[in-house]
Wavefront OBJ file of the C-alpha trace (Angstrom):
o trace
v 55.374 51.376 1.298
v 54.312 53.547 4.242
v 51.075 54.610 2.584
v 50.208 50.944 1.830
v 50.753 50.091 5.485
v 48.499 52.931 6.545
v 45.867 51.918 4.024
v 46.024 48.300 5.173
v 45.838 49.323 8.823
v 42.899 51.626 8.161
v 41.121 48.885 6.208
v 41.687 46.440 9.052
v 40.440 48.989 11.585
v 37.285 49.806 9.637
v 36.642 46.106 9.095
v 37.035 45.500 12.830
v 34.737 48.409 13.640
v 32.089 47.193 11.169
v 32.292 43.750 12.785
v 29.829 41.177 11.458
v 27.181 43.700 10.451
v 27.169 42.257 6.936
v 25.921 38.937 8.288
v 22.105 38.967 7.757
v 21.389 37.276 11.103
v 23.775 39.571 13.003
v 22.432 42.638 11.217
v 18.846 41.728 12.113
v 19.799 41.119 15.754
v 21.641 44.472 15.886
v 18.641 46.201 14.380
v 16.298 44.681 16.952
v 18.682 45.438 19.825
v 19.223 49.078 18.826
v 15.503 49.584 18.322
v 14.958 48.467 21.917
v 17.812 50.563 23.330
v 17.351 53.794 21.381
v 14.345 55.128 23.365
v 16.266 54.608 26.634
v 19.343 56.353 25.183
v 17.362 59.425 24.137
v 15.471 59.543 27.436
v 18.709 59.411 29.458
v 20.216 62.161 27.285
v 17.110 64.328 27.676
v 17.089 63.773 31.436
v 20.705 64.951 31.704
v 20.128 67.864 29.342
v 16.971 69.123 31.097
v 18.764 68.757 34.423
v 21.385 71.178 33.142
v 18.688 73.528 31.813
v 17.027 73.710 35.221
v 20.243 74.372 37.139
v 21.377 76.980 34.582
v 17.975 78.680 34.327
v 18.961 81.622 36.608
v 22.310 82.284 34.894
v 21.953 81.299 31.224
v 19.867 82.891 28.459
v 16.351 81.503 27.853
v 17.444 80.541 24.358
v 19.898 78.030 25.855
v 17.785 76.851 28.795
v 14.439 76.544 26.991
v 14.454 77.010 23.201
v 17.333 74.672 22.365
v 16.167 72.032 24.897
v 12.730 72.091 23.294
v 14.202 71.665 19.817
v 16.446 68.814 20.980
v 13.510 67.224 22.803
v 11.348 67.459 19.661
v 14.096 65.748 17.659
v 14.473 63.045 20.312
v 10.711 62.434 20.563
v 10.474 62.147 16.767
v 13.290 59.585 16.837
v 11.637 57.640 19.670
v 8.292 57.529 17.806
v 10.026 56.390 14.619
v 11.885 53.675 16.479
v 8.752 52.474 18.297
v 6.949 52.193 14.973
v 9.799 50.182 13.493
v 9.750 47.748 16.398
v 6.479 46.293 15.046
v 8.043 45.533 11.661
v 10.554 42.903 10.499
v 12.595 44.463 7.692
v 14.374 42.488 5.006
v 18.145 42.548 4.690
v 18.230 45.419 2.177
v 16.116 47.588 4.483
v 18.453 46.783 7.371
v 21.472 47.836 5.301
v 19.720 51.154 4.551
v 18.942 51.569 8.257
v 22.594 50.934 9.127
v 23.698 53.801 6.861
v 21.066 56.148 8.340
v 22.050 55.148 11.883
v 25.728 55.889 11.195
v 24.764 59.380 10.008
v 22.641 59.889 13.125
v 25.614 58.657 15.168
v 27.320 61.869 14.047
v 24.306 64.225 14.152
v 22.866 63.190 17.524
v 26.021 63.614 19.665
v 26.806 66.826 17.814
v 23.403 68.329 18.718
v 23.606 67.139 22.314
v 27.214 68.319 22.733
v 26.517 71.787 21.306
v 23.549 72.174 23.637
v 25.386 70.996 26.764
v 28.642 72.815 26.105
v 26.806 76.076 25.320
v 25.853 76.160 29.011
v 29.392 75.641 30.312
v 30.525 79.353 30.323
v 27.530 80.548 32.376
v 27.956 78.551 35.514
v 30.338 78.539 38.390
v 32.630 75.660 39.318
v 29.815 73.426 40.573
v 27.680 73.924 37.473
v 30.716 73.328 35.263
v 31.391 70.041 37.084
v 27.727 69.129 36.523
v 28.237 69.717 32.758
v 31.335 67.488 32.690
v 29.618 64.819 34.810
v 26.605 64.836 32.482
v 28.936 64.406 29.520
v 30.716 61.456 31.180
v 27.448 59.710 32.114
v 26.017 60.272 28.632
v 29.099 58.671 27.065
v 28.858 55.603 29.301
v 25.136 55.232 28.600
v 25.881 55.538 24.904
v 28.495 52.754 25.069
v 26.208 50.432 26.994
v 23.250 51.105 24.724
v 25.126 50.688 21.455
v 27.805 48.101 22.285
v 26.096 45.412 20.138
v 26.333 47.719 17.132
v 30.056 48.390 17.354
v 30.349 50.737 14.364
v 27.710 53.139 15.706
v 29.107 52.940 19.254
v 32.577 53.877 17.987
v 31.246 56.762 15.864
v 29.122 58.134 18.731
v 31.950 57.878 21.243
v 34.458 59.392 18.868
v 32.256 62.348 17.942
v 31.124 63.123 21.492
v 34.570 62.820 23.130
v 36.288 64.689 20.300
v 33.909 67.655 20.627
v 34.337 67.781 24.410
v 38.114 67.584 24.177
v 38.387 70.195 21.429
v 36.058 72.569 23.274
v 38.072 72.469 26.487
v 41.380 72.570 24.651
v 40.334 75.668 22.640
v 38.893 77.480 25.671
v 42.099 76.836 27.626
v 40.444 74.963 30.477
v 43.404 72.786 31.401
v 41.741 70.897 34.244
v 38.709 70.052 32.170
v 40.928 69.263 29.176
v 42.666 66.617 31.253
v 39.274 65.563 32.478
v 38.151 65.184 28.848
v 41.284 63.151 28.051
v 40.591 60.929 31.021
v 36.990 60.578 29.810
v 38.273 59.475 26.416
v 40.570 56.938 28.059
v 37.758 55.728 30.293
v 35.448 55.385 27.282
v 38.081 53.408 25.442
v 38.600 51.145 28.439
v 34.901 50.641 28.887
v 34.589 49.979 25.166
v 37.206 47.213 25.197
v 35.651 45.673 28.296
v 32.195 45.786 26.751
v 33.636 44.383 23.508
v 33.714 41.019 25.270
v 29.955 41.312 25.568
v 29.835 42.127 21.874
v 31.734 38.955 21.056
v 29.396 37.042 23.319
v 26.470 38.650 21.506
v 27.890 37.565 18.132
v 28.540 34.053 19.458
v 25.000 33.907 20.774
v 23.609 34.971 17.390
v 25.683 32.352 15.614
v 24.807 29.700 18.151
v 21.154 30.606 17.760
v 21.507 30.399 14.002
v 23.241 27.023 14.270
v 20.604 25.855 16.689
v 17.882 27.062 14.345
v 19.582 25.335 11.421
v 19.908 22.127 13.404
v 16.288 22.455 14.462
v 15.247 22.970 10.851
v 17.379 20.003 9.776
v 15.876 17.943 12.562
v 12.400 19.064 11.598
v 13.187 18.263 7.960
v 14.467 14.839 8.966
v 11.377 14.344 11.094
v 9.228 15.312 8.127
v 11.179 12.937 5.899
v 10.941 10.223 8.537
v 7.220 10.821 8.888
v 6.788 10.754 5.109
v 8.816 7.553 4.935
v 6.803 6.100 7.789
v 3.566 7.078 6.056
v 4.862 5.612 2.801
v 5.910 2.385 4.519
v 2.527 2.197 6.214
v 0.794 2.738 2.876
v 2.968 0.126 1.169
v 2.398 -2.334 4.007
v -1.357 -1.827 3.910
v -2.104 -1.275 0.228
v -1.801 -3.297 -2.923
v 0.949 -1.832 -5.105
v -0.853 -2.693 -8.340
v -4.299 -1.228 -7.664
v -3.708 1.110 -4.723
v -6.523 -0.628 -2.853
v -6.144 -1.737 0.765
v -4.497 -5.153 0.869
v -5.328 -8.252 2.916
v -3.439 -6.984 5.968
v -5.292 -3.682 5.947
v -8.584 -5.468 5.278
v -8.147 -7.782 8.270
v -7.461 -4.789 10.545
v -10.528 -2.975 9.185
v -12.618 -6.128 9.579
v -11.487 -6.493 13.190
v -12.279 -2.855 13.953
v -15.656 -2.923 12.195
v -16.646 -6.199 13.824
v -15.835 -4.879 17.308
v -17.713 -1.653 16.620
v -20.743 -3.501 15.225
v -20.824 -5.778 18.259
v -20.799 -2.816 20.630
v -23.284 -0.638 18.736
v -25.543 -3.325 17.319
v -25.063 -1.986 13.766
v -25.303 -4.301 10.789
v -22.093 -5.651 9.269
v -21.919 -7.583 6.005
v -19.019 -9.002 4.034
v -18.912 -9.838 0.341
v -15.901 -11.686 -1.070
v -15.856 -11.940 -4.850
v -13.590 -13.496 -7.433
v -12.813 -12.378 -10.994
v -13.392 -15.302 -13.302
v -10.971 -15.564 -16.191
v -8.206 -13.275 -14.925
v -5.828 -16.185 -14.387
v -6.437 -17.350 -17.941
v -5.711 -13.853 -19.296
v -2.437 -13.742 -17.338
v -1.332 -17.088 -18.725
v -2.386 -16.439 -22.310
v -1.572 -12.747 -22.812
v 0.967 -12.141 -20.055
v 0.943 -10.371 -16.707
v 1.007 -6.861 -18.186
v -2.332 -7.373 -19.938
v -3.709 -9.039 -16.830
v -2.602 -6.070 -14.716
v -4.290 -3.656 -17.127
v -7.539 -5.631 -16.902
v -7.249 -5.659 -13.121
v -6.718 -1.904 -12.966
v -9.708 -1.329 -15.251
v -11.926 -3.448 -12.994
v -10.705 -1.538 -9.933
v -11.396 1.777 -11.670
v -14.981 0.694 -12.371
v -15.331 -0.644 -8.850
v -14.202 2.600 -7.221
v -16.573 4.620 -9.406
v -19.521 2.607 -8.081
v -18.607 2.476 -4.413
v -20.973 3.896 -1.813
v -19.449 5.802 1.137
v -20.296 3.023 3.595
v -18.425 0.365 1.578
v -14.811 -0.582 2.239
v -13.089 -2.424 -0.616
v -9.812 -4.354 -0.534
v -7.837 -6.695 -2.743
v -7.207 -9.734 -0.569
v -5.679 -12.103 -3.157
v -4.603 -12.151 -6.799
v -8.096 -12.008 -8.296
v -10.088 -11.901 -5.073
v -11.642 -8.786 -3.530
v -13.628 -8.021 -0.398
v -16.422 -5.507 0.157
v -17.229 -4.609 3.747
v -20.510 -2.820 4.493
v -20.979 -1.203 7.900
v -24.332 0.004 9.217
v -26.412 -0.986 6.188
v -28.297 -4.263 6.517
v -29.447 -4.055 2.889
v -26.033 -3.206 1.445
v -25.824 -6.389 -0.645
v -29.532 -6.938 -1.281
v -29.119 -6.158 -4.985
v -25.545 -7.339 -5.418
v -26.379 -9.190 -8.641
v -27.241 -5.906 -10.347
v -24.075 -4.360 -8.909
v -21.828 -7.014 -10.442
v -23.817 -7.186 -13.685
v -23.219 -3.464 -14.224
v -19.603 -3.782 -13.087
v -18.793 -6.415 -15.707
v -21.282 -5.358 -18.382
v -18.596 -3.808 -20.573
v -16.058 -6.153 -22.124
v -12.395 -5.648 -21.284
v -10.092 -5.020 -24.281
v -7.524 -7.676 -25.163
v -4.784 -7.710 -27.831
v -6.926 -9.977 -30.000
v -10.390 -8.632 -29.277
v -12.215 -8.258 -25.993
v -13.556 -10.419 -23.200
v -16.285 -10.134 -20.599
v -15.134 -11.214 -17.191
v -17.439 -13.270 -15.034
v -17.538 -13.400 -11.289
v -18.496 -15.399 -8.234
v -19.388 -13.829 -4.893
v -19.945 -15.078 -1.368
v -21.816 -12.994 1.207
v -21.981 -13.389 4.979
v -23.797 -11.263 7.555
v -22.986 -10.783 11.214
v -25.579 -12.422 13.440
v -25.627 -14.017 16.862
v -23.796 -17.095 15.630
v -20.790 -15.170 14.294
v -18.336 -14.994 17.169
v -15.301 -13.428 15.489
v -14.272 -11.494 12.367
v -12.309 -14.549 11.241
v -15.488 -16.619 11.333
v -17.297 -14.005 9.245
v -14.522 -14.126 6.635
v -14.500 -17.935 6.641
v -18.231 -17.976 5.963
v -17.963 -15.546 3.045
v -15.084 -17.520 1.513
v -16.938 -20.799 2.022
v -20.008 -19.711 0.084
v -17.744 -18.122 -2.538
v -16.488 -21.614 -3.361
v -20.094 -22.751 -3.798
v -20.819 -19.787 -6.073
v -17.828 -20.688 -8.265
v -19.387 -24.075 -8.956
v -22.784 -22.660 -9.892
v -22.622 -20.546 -13.030
v -26.335 -19.890 -13.084
v -26.214 -18.408 -9.580
v -22.816 -16.743 -9.136
v -23.795 -15.118 -5.804
v -24.241 -17.241 -2.680
v -25.356 -15.990 0.748
v -24.327 -17.893 3.847
v -27.278 -19.515 5.619
v -28.108 -22.333 8.057
v -27.518 -24.963 5.351
v -23.981 -23.729 4.850
v -23.340 -23.806 8.571
v -24.269 -27.492 8.621
v -22.092 -28.106 5.557
v -19.125 -26.389 7.174
v -19.482 -28.575 10.235
v -19.744 -31.654 8.038
v -16.694 -30.616 6.015
v -14.797 -30.012 9.229
v -15.620 -33.581 10.254
v -14.467 -34.779 6.811
v -11.203 -32.880 7.240
v -10.569 -34.429 10.644
v -11.506 -37.891 9.372
v -9.285 -37.541 6.291
v -6.283 -36.457 8.311
v -6.751 -39.429 10.643
v -7.719 -41.911 7.905
v -5.840 -45.034 6.894
v -5.907 -44.078 3.217
v -4.830 -47.448 1.827
v -7.498 -49.268 3.805
v -10.445 -46.893 3.583
v -10.067 -45.620 0.009
v -11.133 -47.796 -2.931
v -11.555 -47.416 -6.688
v -14.715 -47.765 -8.770
v -14.549 -48.123 -12.548
v -16.987 -46.781 -15.150
v -16.719 -48.209 -18.666
v -16.073 -46.047 -21.698
v -17.919 -47.479 -24.687
v -17.227 -47.320 -28.424
v -20.823 -47.012 -29.707
v -19.768 -47.563 -33.319
v -18.395 -51.063 -32.657
v -20.428 -51.579 -29.464
v -17.298 -52.349 -27.506
v -15.723 -51.299 -24.180
v -12.502 -49.398 -24.937
v -11.586 -48.188 -21.496
v -12.579 -47.387 -17.911
v -12.471 -44.261 -15.801
v -11.146 -44.676 -12.267
v -13.303 -43.018 -9.607
v -12.392 -42.542 -5.934
v -14.566 -44.026 -3.176
v -14.172 -43.529 0.558
v -15.849 -45.667 3.153
v -14.988 -43.954 6.429
v -15.487 -45.865 9.678
v -16.580 -42.559 11.235
v -18.693 -41.023 8.443
v -19.672 -43.970 6.254
v -19.607 -43.592 2.464
v -18.505 -40.026 1.657
v -19.188 -38.717 -1.895
v -16.011 -37.835 -3.837
v -17.452 -34.389 -4.560
v -17.221 -33.774 -0.810
v -13.897 -35.290 0.156
v -11.718 -34.649 -2.947
v -11.754 -30.806 -2.635
v -11.160 -31.102 1.114
v -8.287 -33.520 0.516
v -6.703 -30.851 -1.698
v -7.138 -28.163 0.929
v -5.786 -30.224 3.830
v -2.777 -31.545 1.888
v -3.530 -35.293 1.607
v -4.532 -35.331 -2.072
v -1.155 -36.535 -3.364
v -1.121 -39.462 -0.957
v -4.720 -40.265 -1.851
v -4.064 -40.049 -5.606
v -1.063 -42.386 -5.454
v -3.019 -44.888 -3.362
v -5.873 -44.851 -5.901
v -3.471 -45.256 -8.813
v -1.740 -48.183 -7.117
v -5.108 -49.911 -6.593
v -6.115 -49.205 -10.208
v -2.844 -50.619 -11.568
v -3.199 -53.673 -9.360
v -6.691 -54.277 -10.770
v -5.524 -53.649 -14.360
v -3.224 -56.664 -14.199
v -6.287 -58.830 -14.844
v -7.694 -56.735 -17.696
v -7.204 -56.933 -21.449
v -3.886 -55.423 -22.564
v -5.554 -52.975 -24.978
v -7.947 -51.502 -22.384
v -7.182 -47.846 -21.665
v -7.331 -46.574 -18.082
v -8.497 -43.011 -17.467
v -7.268 -41.523 -14.217
v -8.054 -38.050 -12.801
v -5.324 -35.676 -11.605
v -6.092 -32.674 -9.413
v -4.667 -29.164 -9.436
v -2.440 -30.008 -6.466
v -1.143 -33.118 -8.249
v -0.149 -31.102 -11.300
v 1.548 -28.318 -9.318
v 3.516 -30.615 -6.985
v 7.116 -31.023 -8.063
v 8.206 -34.658 -8.013
v 4.671 -36.026 -8.305
v 5.116 -37.012 -11.959
v 8.170 -39.085 -11.024
v 6.110 -40.902 -8.397
v 3.478 -41.751 -11.038
v 6.143 -43.045 -13.404
v 7.687 -45.104 -10.612
v 4.329 -46.790 -9.999
v 3.907 -47.561 -13.706
v 7.352 -49.139 -13.756
v 6.620 -51.111 -10.593
v 3.498 -52.670 -12.155
v 5.040 -52.922 -15.633
v 2.112 -50.941 -16.998
v 2.348 -49.557 -20.527
v 2.240 -45.723 -20.205
v 0.355 -45.516 -23.521
v -2.642 -47.207 -21.859
v -2.889 -44.519 -19.141
v -5.051 -41.489 -19.935
v -4.559 -38.759 -17.361
v -7.648 -36.589 -17.104
v -7.248 -32.933 -16.081
v -9.850 -30.197 -15.859
v -9.464 -26.716 -17.265
v -9.740 -25.325 -13.743
v -6.902 -27.528 -12.448
v -4.665 -26.500 -15.350
v -5.351 -22.797 -14.823
v -4.740 -23.042 -11.065
v -0.983 -22.964 -11.801
v -0.611 -23.026 -15.573
v 3.193 -22.956 -15.575
v 3.632 -25.926 -13.230
v 0.694 -27.783 -14.788
v 2.202 -27.412 -18.260
v 5.551 -28.660 -16.986
v 3.907 -31.737 -15.413
v 1.783 -32.442 -18.498
v 4.781 -32.287 -20.853
v 6.724 -34.623 -18.561
v 3.837 -37.127 -18.669
v 3.512 -36.839 -22.442
v 7.206 -37.546 -22.971
v 6.724 -41.019 -21.473
v 3.793 -41.850 -23.775
v 0.981 -41.151 -21.296
v -2.128 -39.737 -22.980
v -3.801 -36.494 -21.883
v -7.562 -35.896 -21.710
v -9.269 -32.595 -20.935
v -12.171 -33.460 -18.634
v -15.488 -31.582 -18.299
v -14.678 -29.684 -21.486
v -16.671 -26.499 -21.972
v -17.095 -25.659 -18.291
v -13.830 -23.802 -17.708
v -12.322 -20.562 -19.050
v -11.135 -19.941 -22.598
v -11.653 -23.597 -23.526
v -10.611 -23.337 -27.184
v -7.418 -21.592 -26.228
v -6.485 -24.428 -23.879
v -7.286 -27.031 -26.511
v -4.723 -25.441 -28.806
v -2.106 -24.783 -26.111
v -2.139 -28.239 -24.469
v -0.868 -31.454 -26.105
v -4.265 -33.180 -25.874
v -5.169 -36.640 -27.029
v -8.835 -36.474 -26.053
v -11.538 -34.089 -24.891
v -14.393 -35.220 -22.684
v -17.631 -33.289 -23.217
v -19.277 -32.374 -19.935
v -22.573 -34.089 -19.079
v -24.306 -30.704 -18.658
v -24.447 -30.389 -22.469
v -25.912 -33.894 -22.894
v -28.767 -33.922 -20.422
v -32.063 -33.573 -22.338
v -30.231 -32.954 -25.620
v -32.489 -32.304 -28.641
v -31.906 -30.591 -31.964
v -33.522 -27.404 -30.637
v -31.332 -27.117 -27.506
v -28.109 -25.170 -27.058
v -26.356 -28.349 -25.969
v -27.003 -29.900 -29.383
v -25.073 -27.167 -31.199
v -22.267 -27.193 -28.641
v -21.763 -30.967 -28.807
v -21.887 -30.846 -32.616
v -19.214 -28.136 -32.668
v -16.985 -29.988 -30.208
v -17.203 -33.208 -32.182
v -16.234 -31.314 -35.330
v -13.384 -29.624 -33.457
v -11.993 -32.948 -32.219
v -12.133 -34.418 -35.745
v -10.349 -31.396 -37.191
v -7.611 -31.655 -34.548
v -7.298 -35.429 -34.944
v -8.034 -36.181 -31.289
v -10.608 -38.407 -29.626
v -13.823 -37.157 -28.075
v -15.719 -38.894 -25.268
v -19.214 -37.683 -24.375
v -20.027 -38.071 -20.662
v -23.358 -38.427 -18.875
v -25.348 -40.450 -21.428
v -28.372 -41.789 -19.552
v -31.151 -42.415 -22.116
v -31.574 -44.121 -25.457
v -32.846 -40.832 -26.902
v -29.653 -39.023 -25.904
v -27.534 -41.819 -27.366
v -29.483 -41.772 -30.639
v -28.959 -38.045 -31.098
v -25.264 -38.302 -30.195
v -24.798 -41.082 -32.755
v -26.455 -38.923 -35.388
v -23.898 -36.203 -34.641
v -21.039 -38.629 -35.167
v -20.210 -39.516 -31.573
v -17.998 -42.599 -31.337
v -17.245 -42.927 -27.595
v -19.567 -42.320 -24.660
v -19.730 -42.850 -20.952
v -22.776 -42.839 -18.711
v -25.395 -44.660 -16.689
v -27.142 -45.879 -19.840
v -24.286 -48.346 -20.221
v -23.030 -48.726 -16.684
v -22.782 -47.166 -13.302
v -19.327 -47.159 -11.675
v -18.390 -50.774 -10.849
v -16.233 -52.420 -8.237
v -13.162 -54.349 -9.333
v -14.976 -57.644 -8.882
v -18.051 -56.592 -10.867
v -15.876 -55.194 -13.648
v -14.002 -58.483 -13.735
v -17.251 -60.398 -14.195
v -18.183 -58.020 -17.010
v -14.879 -58.598 -18.790
v -15.311 -62.335 -18.354
v -18.307 -62.065 -20.697
v -16.209 -60.335 -23.347
v -15.499 -56.744 -24.419
v -18.156 -56.685 -27.150
v -21.671 -55.674 -26.082
v -24.956 -57.112 -27.203
v -27.041 -54.110 -26.221
v -26.899 -50.660 -24.732
v -26.524 -51.708 -21.110
v -23.338 -53.419 -20.028
v -23.836 -53.454 -16.255
v -23.651 -57.058 -14.962
v -25.346 -58.412 -11.901
v -23.958 -56.398 -9.004
v -23.642 -57.576 -5.444
v -25.575 -55.516 -2.830
v -22.366 -54.184 -1.311
v -21.076 -53.175 -4.719
v -24.368 -51.466 -5.542
v -23.771 -48.970 -2.739
v -20.358 -48.207 -4.163
v -21.764 -47.746 -7.637
v -24.540 -45.455 -6.459
v -21.988 -43.150 -4.814
v -20.736 -42.212 -8.279
l 1 2 3 4 5 6 7 8 9 10 11 12 13 14 15 16 17 18 19 20 21 22 23 24 25 26 27 28 29 30 31 32 33 34 35 36 37 38 39 40 41 42 43 44 45 46 47 48 49 50 51 52 53 54 55 56 57 58 59 60 61 62 63 64 65 66 67 68 69 70 71 72 73 74 75 76 77 78 79 80 81 82 83 84 85 86 87 88 89 90 91 92 93 94 95 96 97 98 99 100 101 102 103 104 105 106 107 108 109 110 111 112 113 114 115 116 117 118 119 120 121 122 123 124 125 126 127 128 129 130 131 132 133 134 135 136 137 138 139 140 141 142 143 144 145 146 147 148 149 150 151 152 153 154 155 156 157 158 159 160 161 162 163 164 165 166 167 168 169 170 171 172 173 174 175 176 177 178 179 180 181 182 183 184 185 186 187 188 189 190 191 192 193 194 195 196 197 198 199 200 201 202 203 204 205 206 207 208 209 210 211 212 213 214 215 216 217 218 219 220 221 222 223 224 225 226 227 228 229 230 231 232 233 234 235 236 237 238 239 240 241 242 243 244 245 246 247 248 249 250 251 252 253 254 255 256 257 258 259 260 261 262 263 264 265 266 267 268 269 270 271 272 273 274 275 276 277 278 279 280 281 282 283 284 285 286 287 288 289 290 291 292 293 294 295 296 297 298 299 300 301 302 303 304 305 306 307 308 309 310 311 312 313 314 315 316 317 318 319 320 321 322 323 324 325 326 327 328 329 330 331 332 333 334 335 336 337 338 339 340 341 342 343 344 345 346 347 348 349 350 351 352 353 354 355 356 357 358 359 360 361 362 363 364 365 366 367 368 369 370 371 372 373 374 375 376 377 378 379 380 381 382 383 384 385 386 387 388 389 390 391 392 393 394 395 396 397 398 399 400 401 402 403 404 405 406 407 408 409 410 411 412 413 414 415 416 417 418 419 420 421 422 423 424 425 426 427 428 429 430 431 432 433 434 435 436 437 438 439 440 441 442 443 444 445 446 447 448 449 450 451 452 453 454 455 456 457 458 459 460 461 462 463 464 465 466 467 468 469 470 471 472 473 474 475 476 477 478 479 480 481 482 483 484 485 486 487 488 489 490 491 492 493 494 495 496 497 498 499 500 501 502 503 504 505 506 507 508 509 510 511 512 513 514 515 516 517 518 519 520 521 522 523 524 525 526 527 528 529 530 531 532 533 534 535 536 537 538 539 540 541 542 543 544 545 546 547 548 549 550 551 552 553 554 555 556 557 558 559 560 561 562 563 564 565 566 567 568 569 570 571 572 573 574 575 576 577 578 579 580 581 582 583 584 585 586 587 588 589 590 591 592 593 594 595 596 597 598 599 600 601 602 603 604 605 606 607 608 609 610 611 612 613 614 615 616 617 618 619 620 621 622 623 624 625 626 627 628 629 630 631 632 633 634 635 636 637 638 639 640 641 642 643 644 645 646 647 648 649 650 651 652 653 654 655 656 657 658 659 660 661 662 663 664 665 666 667 668 669 670 671 672 673 674 675 676 677 678 679 680
């Protein structure tokens, strides 16, 4: 029991003496502190020792006053040099542990050497010299405590060894006064040690506080790094398209603003090209978004591989991109070749492959461009023109476009201020059965006689009406007028009426059409709603929903301008069509040796195979009609038979009967009505 208590007490004491030396941070701090203090400790010891050598020179042997001091000095100098060398190095924890063991050994050797040297001089001096020896011992012990207090284990070992040797020496030699003096020195050392131990605890607390502060600083720095990374990621997400990784519209507008300002200040050239991928919307609707995304990524990959350093590219809409060229006036001089190479290779699809087409609008900064927004508006404006011209898919903004933009702005203002019901009227163009030489229907065409602008062509005001949000109101007004006129027509006459992309995508619009039919007691089976491939593809999902709702009531569906949109055959099979209308571009100048001849022949065969009607538009000459008849055409529409007619002129025509005596059905037209007809 007693031995266990002693063992436990000894273990506690040694643990207390060792302190926190096992802590890597504390051990490193102790190492650095001792390395700084050791030279001072040795120098103070040597100063005291050489002081004794000088005062004992006359009375003590040379061996004690010179030889031993030189040996001790050599040892001390070697230790000082070693320590100074170590001060330039930062050891790892294992090296520090090795150093601690070596230092504890030196804590025994060093005081032993110094004590033997000093005490060997004690017998040779008188009372004063003996007091000097004791005083030197006392000072050396205090210096030792102060120098080693932050390494408690070494301080305790040094103090114990030095004081024990002094006490034993005086006790053995019988020097009672100096024995008591040695005991008092031990007590004083112990007192000083416990006082200085508070500094040791402060030292440990400082190390730990520094470590905590460093850890907090590292955590803060880590959080700052994470915050910066998150901020950078958020900035990237906010300014880049997630699908392609390209800068998005927001980033593009900032770059455009910066480049425009810089170009204005420096006088450098600045050009903008906005281009559109033709057919991507169709791919999305037919094969799904995943395939569409793959096609998009492939196009972007090709685009990035061809980019020059001075070009900035961004995805600014679903299938719309922008190229910004700074400092190169000729950047887009050969843009046709650029796009031809870009889309030369077909893109793979699940059922084959497809070559994408494109349309591009280009605008350059000149004295008339006052803002980056105006530059973008110009590029987008001519892009719309390029979309309508397949033979020239690149359009460059010029003076003509500036005049058109101003005119379209006037149309927009006039449309928004217009009394639609008063200013808008309907013209009617007959659809003729050339087999039985009989009128089977009419197509309703919009006419606008503006008090501000005069007669405005529908090709000008219809697209603008869609953009400025009045197309639904305009369409319903036209339909109401057409139904009012149809009250006086034969009951079997079909009425073809055009619906726009906005009409098809507007929820509730179909119900408004059906309400009008009910109001005028008009048989839905007589109404043929004409839609273009482009209007269907604008929002295929909503367009399909609207078309199915119309079909459920008995309304017929015609695909207008067939052959001019994307993936025409696919749409023919996907939509519940009753009729296709062949675009006039295939009819003009048709001969057996023209491409149009083969296309029309194929479309007529397709319609027969599908059991749907086919109306050929744009027939203007007897030669064209003769060829179309030879191909099996049954219904046509065009100026050969009649220009668009007013309600009154159409009424006079019907008064003569529905059966025709010749090719031309146009009756005598009043001068006012002639203007209306010529607008079509």
